N, C-alpha and C positions, 0 to 999 in steps of 0.2 A: 848537298855535300857528297863528295866522292868517297865511296866505299869500295872495298875490294873483296872479291870472293873467288874461290877456285873449286874445281870438281875434277877428280882423277878417276878414269876408267881403265881397267886392265883389259885391253881388247883381245889379248890372247886367251883369257879365261871367260870373257863376256860378263864381267861383273865389276862393281866398284872396287877401288883400291882402298880398303879400310885400313886405318892405322898408319898412313904414310905421313912422315914429317915434312913440313913445308916452312920455309922462312922467307921473310920479305926484307929487302934492304934497299936503300936509296942508291943513287949512282956512284956515291963515294964508297959504298960498302957498309955504311952505318946501318946496324940492325934496326928495324922498325916493328917487327912482330914475328910471331911464329905460331904454328898450330899443327894439329894432327887431324887427318881426314876422319870423318865419322863413318857410320855403317853404310851410308850411301855414297861414300867417297868425296864428301863435300866439307869445305870449311866456309861457313856462311859469312864470316868477317875475319879478315886478317889484317893486322896493322891498326893504325890510328883511325878514328872516325872520319878524319878528313885528310886526304892526300892532295897536296898542292900540285899544280902542273909541274911535270918534270919526268925524269927517267928513273925506272925502278927495276928490280930483279927479284923474281921468285925462284927459289932454289928448292927443288924436290929431291928428297933423299931416296932415290929410286934403288940404289944399290942395297941400302939397309933394308928397304921394304921387300925387295925380291929375295934377299938372303933369309929374311924372316919367313918367307913363303917356301923356302927350300928350292929356289930357282936361281940358276946362274944367269946373270945379266951382263950386257956389254957396257952399259952406261952407269957409272957409280952415282951420278947425279944428273939432273936436267936443270939447266938454268934458262929461264925465260926472261929476256930483257924486253921491256915495253915502255911506252911513253904515254903519260896522261896529259892530254892537251886541254881537256875541259874538266876542271876540278869539281864541277857541279853534277857530273854524271856518275852513275855506278859503273864499275868496271869488273868484268868477270873473265877469268883466264882458265879455261878448261885444258886438261892434258889427257890425251889418248895415249896409252902406254902399253908397250909389250917388252919382253926382255931384250929385243934387238932393234928397237925403233920407237919413235914417239912422234906425235903431231900435236900442235896447239893452234888456237885461233882466239879471236876476241868474241866472247859469248855475250849473252844478255842477262 
């Protein structure tokens, strides 16, 4: 079964991004789930237990999170669009974040 997880690290501070809101939607924008990162910057499972093959979007509320940290940031949100080709695999989408940039990749 395909499951989805994420992990957010604040690379400017060298620590996990605790308390950052993340939402999952399908390609049409229909909401499928949301969550908040834990003390380690992780959301172990977001969305339904099974995600069929298709296109999805994770939206990270980076502006709200940085505001809560007392930091001015350039990006109010980060949207990561990705494709699930094999619905039988686990998918992990990490986000490396700082106030003026970000990077993402397919993790394990």
